[in-house]
N, C-alpha and C positions, 0 to 999 in steps of 0.2 A: 584454516588457524591458525594464528600466529603460538609459537607453543606455551612461550613464558608466560604470555598474558592472559593465555585459555586458561594456563591449569589452574590460577587463581578463581578466575569465575568458577569455573567446573567446580573444584574443590566446594566454591561456598555456596553453589547451587547443590550440589550431593550434600555437603552438611544440611542447611536447611530441609534436605528430600527425605532426611533421617527425623523430623522434628515429628512429635507429640500435635503439634497448634495445628492446625488444616490450613490459617490464614497463611501460613509461612510455608506448609507443606504444599498445598496445590500449584500456585506459581512457580517455587521451586521445578516441581513435576514436569509442568508446561515448559517451564524454559527447555529442562533437558531432552524434550521431547524435538523442540522445537532444531535442538542441536545432533540429534541421531543421525541430520545426511550432511552433515557439515563434515567438509574436511581437513582430517589430522583430529576429530574430537574420541577415536578408539585409541591412541595414540597417549593421548592426553588419558583418559581411563586404565589405560597400562601403566604410566607412569605411577597413577594415583596409586593403585589396589599392589602394584611392589611396592608401597612404600612402607614399608612396616611401623614407623613411628607414626603414624597418621591413624585415628580414631579407626577402631575394627568395625562399624558400624558402615559407616563412611564406605572402608575400602570393598566391605561385603556387597554396596549398592553399587559399586564402581564395576564390580567382578557380575551382577548381573544384566546392568545395560549391557554391559561389553558381550556377553552371552547369547542376551537377545537381540544384538544387532548383526550376530553372526549370521542368527534366522531368516532377519531381514534383506540385508544389506551385501552379504559376501557373496553371492552368486554373483556371477558375471552379468547374466541377465536382469539383473534384481535393476528394481528403478529407485535412482542412490547408489550405487553400487558401489562397493570402496575402490580406489585405484589400487591397479597391480601393483605401483612402487611401495603404497600405507603396508599392503597386504605381506609384500615381502618383511618389511618393516617389522611388521606384527609381528608375525612369525618367527623371524629372529627374534624378537622382544619376549616371545613366552616360556623359551626354552634357555634363556642365559641363566637361569638361577633355577634351585629347586630345591630351595631353601625356607617357603611360609609355614610361621609357626604356628597359626591358628590354622587348626584341622577341619571347621565345615569352608573355611575360603580354599584352603587349599584341594578337597574336596569340589568346589566349583571351579577352580582353575581345572584341576585334570578332566573336568566335564567340559570347559572350557575348549582345551587342549582337542578335546576328541569331535568337539564340535568341528571344526575346523578340517581335521584330520579327515572326518568323512568326506570334506569336498576337496581336500588338496595331496592329499597323501595315496599313493609315493611321487606323483607327478610334478607338481609345482611345491614340495615340500620332503624333496627324498630324503634331508638329511634328521626328517623327527626320530625314527626307528634306531638308528644309529646313536642319536646322542641320548636318547633314553636308554639302550642298553649298556654306554657307557658308565651313565648316570648310578644306574643301578647298582653297577660293579663294585661302585668306589664305598669306602671306607665310612664315609662323615654317616652317622645314625641318622640324622633327617634327612639330607639330602637322597641316600639311597631308598627311606620311606616313600617321599614324594614323587621319586620318580616312577619306583614300581607303583604307585597309587595311578599316575598319568597315566602308565606302558595298560594297565588294567582297562582305564576306561577306552584308552585307545580302541587295542584289542577287544575288546564290546564291540564300541560301533563300528568297525571294518569288517568285524564280523557277520554282524547285521544285515551290510547291506544282501541283496538279494537276486541282482540283476548278473550274467553269465560272466561278463567280462570283469566287473568288478569282483566275484568269486575267485576267479583263477587267479586275479592281483591277490586277494589272502590265502591264495592256496601256497603261492609263491611265496609271499612270506613268510606262513607258518612253516615249509618247509626250514627257511632261513635260519626261524629262531628255535626251533622248537628243541634244541638238543638246549642251549642254551637256556631255555625256560624250565627245564627238566631236571636241569641241576641247581639251577635257582633255585628251584619248588624242594628237590633234594639236599640244597645245604640248608635251608633254613628249618627245613622238618628236623632234621638231625640234631641242628642246635637246639631247638624249643624239646625235642626227647631228651636231650643232655642235659637243658635247665632244669627242668621238671625232676629230675634224676637228684639234682645236685639241692632241689627244693630253692632253686633261684627265682623266684617268683615273678621278680619285677624284670629281668634278662627273657625269661620265658616268653611274659605277654609282648615284647618286642618280639621276637622270635615268631613266638602263632600269628600276629598281627602280618609278618611277610609271608610266611604260610599262606597264609588265607587269600593273600593277595596272590603272592604265585598263584597257588592253584585256582585260582579265580583266571588269570593268562591263561593257566595248562588246559583248564575247561573249554573254554571258548576255542581252543586253538586244535585240542583233539575232537571235537566235536565237528565243526564247522572248518578245519584248516585242510581237511585229505578225502580225497574221491573214493578213494580206496585203503580205508585207514589198516584194515587188515594185512596187509601188504609190508606197511611201513613197521619193522619190528622195534624201534623207538616207541611208537605211539603202545602197539599192544604191550608191548614192556610194561609202558606207565600203567596201561587201566591193569594190568597182572600186579602190581607194587601198590595200586588202592588197597587192594583187601588187605595186604599185611599192614599196609600205615597205618590202615582203619581200625586193624586190633588194636594197634600201640596206641593210636586214641584210646579207644573205649576205655584200654585198661589206666588210663592219662585219668581219663573220670572217675574209677573206682579210687585213684594214689592223691587225685587233687582234692576231692569231695567236693558238698554243695556251695560250698562257703566261699571257695576260692575265686580271685580275682579273675584268675583266668577261666573258671566256669560256663562262664556264656560263650567267648570265643571258640572254646575249645568244643561247645556241641555244636555250634555255627559250623566249623569247620567240618566234623564229623557227616553233618548233612549236607555240608559241600561234595564231600565225597561221593555219598551214594543220588547224588544229583549228578554227578560225571559220570555214573553208569547206569541212572534212568535215561538221560539226556542222549548217550551210546547209541543205546536200546533202541530211543526212538527213532533216531536218523538214520540209523546204520544198523538194521536188523539183523543182514546176512556177519555182515564182520564181529558183532555180538556173538556169534554161536560158540564160539571157542572158550565166551566165558561164563555161557548159559549154566554148566556144570558148578563150577565154583560160585557165581553167584546165588544157584539156591542155596549149596550149601551153606555159603554164609550166612544168608537170611534167614533159613530153618533153624539152623544153630543157635542165633540170637535170641527168634524171637519164640520158637517152638522147645527150647528143651534148657536146661537151669545154666548152660553156659552165658546164658545174655541177663542173667539174678544179679542186681546191684551194679552193671554196668549200662543197663540199655534206659532210655528217657523216650517218653512218648513219641516226640516227633521223629527220632530214630528206628521205633517200632514199625509208625508209619511209612517210613521211605523205607524199611524190607518189604512189609507186604508188597507196601505197591510197586516195586521190584518181581515177586513172586507173580504177584498178579498180572504184571505187563507180560511176562514171561508165559504163564500159562494161555493168557487170551491172543497171541500173538496171530494173527495170521498166516505171515510167513513160515512158523514153526508147524504148521497143520501139513501135513499130505493132502493131495487132490481125493475125492471119493476112489478116481480109478486111480492105484496107484502108479500106474504105470505111467500115468502125466503128470506126476510129483515131481517137482524138482530136487536136484539132488540133496542142496542146503535144508530146503523142508525136512527131507527125510531124513538127516544126520542131524540137524533137532532136534525132529520127534524122537529118536532113539534116544536121545541125551536124557527127553523129558521121562521116557516109557522108562529107563533104566533107572532113575533118580525116585519119582512117583512110585513108590514100589508100593503093596498093602500094608505094612505095617508103617510106613512112614503119613502115607495121606491119613491112615487111621488116628495115627498123635496127630495130625494139623488137624484135621477134624473135629476129635476129642478137645485138645488145647482150644482151641479158637472158642468153641460154645461154652465151656469149663470156665474157662482163665477169663477169654477176652469180652466175652457176651454178659460175663456177669455186669450187673449195674454199681458201680462205687462207689465209695462212700462221700465223693464228693457231688455224683449226682443223686443219690439219695440223701441229701442235706438238700439240694436245692430242688429237690421235690416239695421236700417242707416246709423251705423258706420262701420259693418263688416257683411256684408250681403251673404257673403260665407259660415261664421262660421252659420249666422242663418239657410240658405237655407239646409245644411247636418248637421245640430243639431242630434249628436248622439245619438238615441231612440230605436235602437237594443240591443240582445243579455239579460245583465237582468239589463239594465238602469230601468226598473219599480220599482226594488228594493229601489234606493235610490233617483231619480230625480222627480222631482213633476210633472213635465206635462205627461211622458211618464209612470207614476205610477196612476195619474188621469183618463188616456186614458184606460190603460190596465182595472182598478175597473170598467169604464162605460162598457165597452165591456162584461166581465164576469156578472155585476148583469145586463145589457141590455139581454143578452142570457139566465139567467135561469131565469127572469122572463119579457119577451120581451111582454106578454099580456097586463102586466101592466101598461110599458112604452112606448110602439110603440105608443098609443095616447099620450102620453105627448108627445112625441117628435115631431108627427106631428102638433098637436098642435102650438109648438114655434115655425115650418117650417110655419107654415099658416100666423102666426102675423106677419112673416118677407117677401111676399109676394111684391113682386115691388120693383125697383129698393131705394134702400138706400139713404137718404139725405147726401151728402160727407161732409156737414158742419156738422153733428151726431157724432161725434168718437164712444159715445157710441152704437151706433145701428149698429155702423161700426162694431165694437168689437161682439157684440151681434150676427150679420150675420155669421161671420164668426166660432163663438162658435159652432153654432147649425149646421151650414154644414157640421165643424168636425164633429162633432157627427153623423148626417148622412151617410156621408164617411164611418166612423169606421165601424156603424150600417150593412152596407149596403144587407151583407147575409143577417141578422137576418130581415130585410125591404123588403124584395124582392115580397111578397107577398102582401106589402100596399103602395109601392109604384111607378106607371108609372113614370120610369125615361124619356123613351124615349119623353114624352109627357111635362115632368119637363123640360129637356133638351132644347127644341125648343121653350116652349113657356116661358120660367123665364131665365135660366142660359145663350143662346146666348147672351140673352139682360144685362144680367148683366158683360160679357167680350168684351162687346162693350163698355162700361164707359170707357174714357180713362182719366179721371183725376185723379190727380197723390196720392188724398188718397184713393180712389178706387180700389188702386192696391193690398190692403188687401182680395178685398172678388173677383180679379182677380186671383191672387195665389188661394185662398180656392176653387174656382169652377173648377179650372185647377187639381187641385188635387183632387177635389171630382168628379170629371170623373175616374181621372184612379182609385179611388175606385171601382165604378160601373161598369167599360169596361167589366172587365170577372165575372161579376154580372147579367148583366139585358140592354144592350143596342144592340140596330138593327145594323145587318149587312149594310143594306144600308144607315143608320147616319152614317158612316165612312168617306164619300170624307166628309160631313159637319163637321166632327171632326178636319180633316187633315186641311179644311180651317182656320178654330178655331187656330189649332196649327201653322201652317205657321203665320198665323198675331201675335199671342203671341212670337216666338220666334223672335220678334221683337222691343217686347214690352219696354220702356226705363227701367225700374225695372228689377235688375238684377234676386231680389229672382225669379219672374216671369217666366224667362225664364227659371233658372232652374229648377224650378217646371213644367213648361212643359216640358221640355225633360224629365222628369221623366215619366211623363204620357202618351209622346211619347214609351217609352220604355214599359211601360206597354200594351200599343196598338198595338205595332208588335209582343210582346211579346207574346199575347192571341191568343188561338186556332182558332178562326174567325177570324184571320186577312187574308186579302186576297192581295196578292202583284200588282195585275192589278188595285186597287184601290186606292193604294199607288204610282202607279210610276209616274202617272203625275206631282205629290209635290215632288219626291225623288228627286232632283237636287235642288230645294230652300230648302228646309227640313236640307236636308245635308251640304249645306253650309252653312247656318244659325247653324248648330250645330258646325263646324268645324271653324264659325269665334267665338260661344261660347267657345270651348274649348280652343282657344287662348286668349281670353279676360279675364279669373278665372285664379287668383293666386296663390290657394291655393292648397296642393298637393288632401286633400279630393275629394275637387270641382272638380278637373281633374278627378279625378280618375272615379266620378260620371258621367261625361260627357263620358268620352273614353267607358263606359259601356254604354252607350246607343249607339254608335256609332258603337261597336261593336255589339249589336243585330237589329240594322238596317243592316248593313253589313251582317250580317249571314240570316236576311229572305228575303232577296234580291239576295243573291248571285251575279252571274254574274253581275247581271245587275246594280251594282254599280258598273264597270268599268270604266265610260265615265267621273264618280266626284271625283275619290280620290285623283289625282295628287296632288292637294295641300297638303294632310291629307300626302303622302307619303312623299311631301319634310319636313313636316312640324315634323315627327315622329324621327327623326333621333337627331336633336334640343331638343328634350323633354326628350327623352333618355339620354341623356348629360347632360341637366339641373335636372334631378331625379336620381342623382346617390347618394343620399344618401337617398333616399326616394325608398326602396324596394318594400313597397306595389304600390305607382302608377309603377314602373316597372311592377308589375306585371299584371297590368292592360292593360299597352302598349301591354305586349304580347300577353293577351288574344285578343287582336285586330289584333296585326298582324297575328293571328291565322285564324279570320275571312276573316281578307284581306287576306293573299295567298289562302285561299276557294275560295274566290272570284274573283279574279285577276287569280286564274287556271295557264296555263303556263307561263302566261304575267309575275308572280310572279317572273321571272327570274330577270327582271329589278330592283328588291330591295334587291339583291342577297352582292351587297355591304354593306348595312348596315344591313343588315339581318343573313347573316350567323354568323359577328363577334357576333350579340346581340346572337345568338344560343351557339355559342362557349363559350361566358362569362356563360350564365347559366347552361349549363350544364357542367363544369368543375367544381370536385367536390374542386378542390385545393383552388378555387377563394370561399372569406367567403359569398358573396351574395346567392351562390346555395343555401343554406338553405333553401331563399322566394323564389326563380326564378326557380327552377329545374323541377317541376310540370309541369308546363306553357311550360319551357324552351324544355324538352321534348317532346311534344304533338305541338309545335312550328317545330321542328325539323321535327316530322313525317309528318303534313298537304305540309311540304317546298318539302321533299321527294316525298310523293303523286303527289304534281301538278308540278312536277321538268320535262321539255321535255328533259333534258339529262344530264347526269353527268358532271360535274367539277370537275376541281383539287380541289378548295377551298373546295367545299361540301364533297369529296372524303377525304379531310385534319381533319373535325369534328371529323372525328369517332376516332380521336386516343384518344378523351374523353370517350370512350362507354367502355373498360375494366376496368379501376376506377369503374364507373357505377355497372359494373355488380358484381366485390367485396361486392358493397353495400348489393347485394340482396335485395334493399328495398322492398317497393307497387309499385315504376314505372316497376320491372322488367318486368311485359308483355307489357307495352308502348316500353321498350328496345329492346325486341324479335320483334315488330312492326317493328321498325327501321331496327333493322338489316335485315327484310325479304323488308322492303320496297327498301335498298339497293341491294339486290339478285336482283328486279325485274327491278332496273331502271338500273345497268352495272353488273351483275354477273362477268364477267372476271376481269374487272380492279378491281372490286371490292375482290373478291377474292385470287387476286393477290398479293394486298396488305396487304390485311389482314386476311386471312385465316388460317393462321395458327396460328398468336394470337389469333383468335375467337376460335380456336380452343379449344386451352391451357383452355381460358377464362371459356369453356363448361364442358372439362375436369373438373376444382375444381369445377363446380358449380355443378355436378350429384352425385358430392361426398359429400354434404350436400344440400338436396331439396327433397322437398315434391310430391308426384306422379304426380300432377297438374301440376309441376313447372318443373319435366322431360317432359312431355308430350311437352311444351312447348318449350324447347332448341332442342328434336328432331324432333318438325314439322319443327324448321327453317332448319336442316340439310337434312328434308325433301324438303323443298323447293326449299334448294342451289339443289339439286339431280336434280330437275326437272326442272330448270332455265338453267344448267349447269351441264349433267349428268357424262362428263370425269372429269372437274375440280373439281365440288362436291366432288366425291368420293375421290377425290386425297388430298385436303384438310382436310376433315373430316376423310381420313381414321381412326387414331385412336381409334375413337366414334365406328366404322364399327365391332368390333370385339363383343364387348359386347350387341351391336344389335344382331348381331346374335345367341351368347349364349342365348340371352335371346327369343327368336325365341325356338332353341332347347329346350332347360328348360322348357319352356312352360312357361313362364311371368303370374305371376297371377290378375296382375290387365288390364285390358279389354282394356280401353283405354290405355296405355302404350306399349302391346301387338298390337293394333290397329297400331298403330305408328310406330313398328317396323317393321312390315308385310308392312305397305306402304312404307318404308325406301327401307327396300329389295328389294320390288318390281320394284323399281324404278332403283336399282343396277343389279337387274337380266335382266330387260327388255331392258334398257338403254344401259350398259355398260357390256357386258355380259365376256369380256378377265378379269376384275377386279375382278367380280365375283366369276369365275374361282380361283385367284392368292387368293383371299380372303378365299374359300372354301379349299386350300391348305393348307392355314397359317393354320387355323383353326384345317385342321387333325391333324399339326404336332404339335398342341399346346395341344389339346387333347388326343393325341396318340391315332388317330381313322383312319380305311380307310375312304379314299375321299367319296368312295361310300356309305357307312354307313351311313356317320354325313350325306348327300345329302338325303339320305331316311327319316330320323329321322326328318331334318327339310322341308322334303314335308309334310310327315306325319301330324307334329304341328299345319303345316300351314294347312292345311284341317282340323284338327281338331278343330284350332282357328276360324274358319271363319265367326262363329256367331258373334264375340268379334269386328268383320271391321262393323260399321254399313252406314261409308256414301255410297254412290253408285259408289263413284269415285274411291274411293280405294277398293272396291269388282270388278272393273271393271278390276283394275289394277294387283291383285292379279291371276285373269285367265288370263289376260295378260300372265303378266310372267310366270307362273307355264304352258302355252300351250307352251312357248318361248324355254322349255326345248326338242318338239318336232318340227321334229322325232328323234326318238333315239334309236338304238341299246341296251341303256344302261338296263339293268335288273333290276337295281334299279329304275329307273325309269318307266319303262316299266308295271314294281309291283305296283308301284302309281298309275299306268293309269287311274285306277278306280275313286282317290281322286279327279283328275285334271279334269275326264268331270263331278265329280259332280260339281267342286265348279263352273265350265265353265256352267253349265246351271243354278244354281242358280243364277250365275252373268247377262244370257239372261233374265230370269225370271225379273229381277232386271230392264235393261237397254232396253228391246226389247218391243214396243209400235206397237198395232194391226192397219194397215189403214184400217179401214170400209168397205170404199168403194173397194178395191182389195183385203180386208182379209191375205192382205202380212204383217209381219213383220218387222220393222226398227228400229236401232239402234236410241234413242234416246238423247243419247248424244256425238251425231256427230257434229262437228260444219264446216261447209264448205267457208265460208266465214266472215268478220268481216262487220258488219254493226253499224254506228251510231243510238242508241237505237232513235225512237222519245216520247218526253218527255211534259207532263204538265208542266203549268206554277208553279204549287209548286212542281214538282220533281227537286232534285239538278242534274246539269250535272256532267255525267262520269270524274272522276280525269286523271290525265295522269298514273295514275300508273292502273289507270283501265280497260282502255285500253290498257296499258301494259301485264296487265292479259289475256285479250280479244285474242291479237294476239299471248302471248304466248300457248294459247289452242291450238292455230291452229294448231301449232307442235306438238303438246301433244299427244302422241298416246290413250291416256284414248277420248280423243276429235277427233282426227282425222284416227283412228283404227275402222271398223268397226269389232265387236267382232264375230257378225253371221260369216264375211269372214274370220276371222282369223283364227276359230275354223273351218269353213268349209275346208281352205286352211291347217291347221296343219292335220289334220283327213287322209286330204287326200296324206298327206308326208309321212304319218306315212303311211300310206296302201302300197304306193310304193314302200317306203325301207321291206317294210316287205313281200309282197306279199298277196295276196287277201286272202288265207286261213290262215296265220297264224295271219293276223290281224281281221279275224271272230272269231279266240279264244283268240284274246286279248278284244275283244269286250262284249264276255260272262263272262268277270269278270265284264261288268256292270251292272247296277239292270236293270230290263227291262223297266220298267217304265220309267226311266233317260231316257233310247234311243229312248222310245215312244217319250218323251217330245223331246229330242235332235233332231228327223226325223224332228219334227214338226214345229220349228224353222228352221232349213237348208233346206226346203222342196222345198224352192223358188230359192235356189242357183244351 
C-alpha cells in the first residue's frame, strides 16, 4: 500500500463505515475487509488514530480494525501474516506518545498494545516496559495517566499467560519492577490522602485514578509474579500495608460523603484492596498464613462490631465476609485427621484460627449474622409488595454468594456453623427459644427477627439434626404459625413453609405427610403471591423426597394440582413460570398415570404458553420438561397431544433453527418418550425423522439419545420406517463409522441389530452396505470385545432368520476376498467359536448357538469339520439358559416366553410404556425366546444323524470331547 495515497482512501472508507446509512456502510465495511491483508494497511490505521484532529468515531473505528488485525495477522504462522518490518515499525509507532485525549480511545489503544505485548514482549519488544516506566515517571498529567493505563493492561495480559516459560518471564519482570510499582502506588496514595484532607476534590480524583491503576498493576504482580512470595519482604510488606491503607480509605468514605465525585472511585479502590487479599489467599494459601490474623481481625471488626458503622458499604461487607469464609473453609488450613500426618503450615494456620475464633467471638458473629444481616431490608420488603415475583425467585444460586449480600451472608453462616457447630448450636437454639409462640403482628421488629432466626434454622438443618425435634416443633409451634391469617404475618407463613421444605429430607416423619399436604393445600390459597410460590417450592421438595408415598398424596392431588395450574396462569414473569412448571413436572413425574384425570386444563394451556414464550428459550426448556413428564403420565393417551406436541419436537430438534441451541437436549428427550408411549405410527410422527440426518452429522453428546429414537421408530413401525428412511440412515451410519469411538461404533451396530431383529428381511436389505464390514470384522478377529460381540449378534440374526441373504453375502465376500466360499465360511465359524467368550449377554450366546446350529444338517465337509466347535458353543449356551426343575429333575429353557402377561405393579412402580409392550410382543416371535434351545439341538443332531447314517454320525460325534458329549446327553436325556 502506498502510504500517501492509501491514507486518504482508507480514511474515506472509515468515515463511510461510521455512517448510519447501510447503503454507504456495507460497501465501506467490505472494502476495509479486503484491505485487512494488504501490506501497510495497519500503518495507515496507526497514523489515522494517532491524528487527534480527525473525527473521534473514525479514530475509534481505526483502533478497532487495528486491534482485530492483531488477533488475525500478527502471529508469524497466521495466513497473510504481517511482515517483520511492518511489525517493527508499528511497535515503535504505538509507544512514541501517550497523549491520547479521548478516554475511550486511550483505553482501546492500551488494550491493543497489551495484545501485541502478549505475543512479542519481551523478546521482540524489549523496549516496551522501560519506555512505559519512563513515561509513568513524567510530570505531564495526561502522558503519565495514559502510560500508567497502558502499563496496567500490559501487566494484566502478561500475568494471564500460563505456560511455564511465560510465567518465568513474568516473574523476572515482576522482580525487576516491583519496587517501582510499590513506590508509584505509595506516592499516588499519599497524594490522594493529602488532597482529600485539603478538600481539593479535583486533584484528589486525578490522584485516585492513578492510585487505582497502580494498585491494579500491583495486584497482578503480587499474585502472579512470585513463586514463593512469602520470601520476598517487599511483597509481604505491601500486603501488610494493605490493611492500613484500607482503614485510611474507609475513613475517607466518611469524610467525602455519598455525594462526592470521588465516592464511586473510592469504593472501587477499597474493593480492589480486598481483591488483592482474596486473590493472594486463593493462589498462595501458605504464603497467606502470616496474614490470617490481621485479615480476620480486620474483617470481623468492620463487619461485626460498631467500628464499621457509617464507613462500610454493601460490596465491601460482602468482600470481608468472603475473606472470612475462605479462611474458615480453606483445606490448607485444616490439619489431617491424624495430627502426626499434618503439614506444619496447616497446624500453624489452624492454631491461628483456633486462637481467633474464641467462644465470645463466634457467639457475637453468629448472633450478628442472624439478628442483623439476616433481617429483611426495607428494599426487600418494598420489593415484596411492588414486585412479589422477583422477590420470590431472587437469584441466590451459582456464584451469587461472592457478590450479593444476602446469599453471601447465608453461605458464611453455613460455613461457620458447620465448622463451629458445637459453639453455635446453643446460640441459635437460645434465639429460637426466645421467639416461641405467635408473634405480635403489630411488632414488625419481632416479625423480622423471627423470620431471620427461622431462616438460620432452615439453613443449618443438617447440622441441627440431633438437637431439634422437628416433628414436635412442627406440630406444637409451626402449624399454629401457619394458621395466623393476618396480612403482616405473611412473612412468617412464607418463612415457615420454606423452613419445612429445608427439613423435609432431614427429619420429618412419614406419617406427618398428610398433615403437611393439608397445610400446602391451605397455603396454595393464601392471599399473598410470595407465600403461594414458596409453598409450591416446598411441595416440589416434598414430592422429590425419597420418603414420598404416592398413596398419601393422592387424596390431595386433584386440589393441589388445580391450584398449581392457577398459580402458573397467574404469574407473569418468565422465571416464576419456570419455577412453577418445575413443580408441576415433579408432581406429574411422581404420580405418573394417576395424573391423567387432572391434566385437561394444563394440556389446553401449554400451547398458549409456548406461543407466548417465543423469546424466552429457558421457559421453553421448562415447558419441554413438563411435556416429557406429561407424556410419560398420559402413556398412549398422549396421542391426543400430537397437534401441539409434534410441531414442538420438530422445532426443538431442527438444527437449522436458532432455538435448537437451547431446546435440543430436552427436545430429543421429548421425542423419545413420545415414541415410547405412542400407540401407533402416524404420518406426522414419521415425518419428524427428517431432522435426524443433520443431528447424526453433529456427532454431539446427544448421539446416544438419537440412537434410542431410531430404535424406538424400529420398534414402533419397522416396515414403514425402514421403507422411508432406511437408505438415508444407512448412509449416515456409513459416514459415522468412519470417525467414531469403539463405544460409538457399538451404538450404531446395535441399531442395525435391532433392525434385523424386528424385520430380518427388510433390515438386512436396508443395511446391506454395512454388513460386509461386519463379516470382515468377524473373520479378521476384531480385537475390541464389545464390538466383536455386536458383530456376532448381527451375523447371528442374518444367519438364523435370513439364510438366503447370508448365502449371497458369503458369495459376495468370497468374490471380494478372492477365496473359496467354503474356506471363508470355515474361517468365520472358527473365529466365532474362538471368540464366544467375548459375548456376555445370555440372549446373544443363545442366538449364536441357534445360528450355528441352523447350518445343520449339512453334508458340507467344512461345516462337518467345525462340528466340534458348534457343539461346544451349543453346550455352553445350554449351560447359560437351562434351569433345572427340582421337582421333576428335568431341564427347561428359561428364556422361553409362552404368552404375554400384563405385569402386576406396586403403587411405586411405573407402568410399562407402549414400547415395553411392543418389545414383549416382539420377543414372543424372536427365536431366542420362542425356540427351545434344548429341542433345537436335539432336532438338528437327529437330522444330521439321519443324513449321515448312524455309523458316520458316530464317527462325527467322536470328534467332540467326551466330557462335552456327557454334558450334552444330560441336557437332552428328557427328550
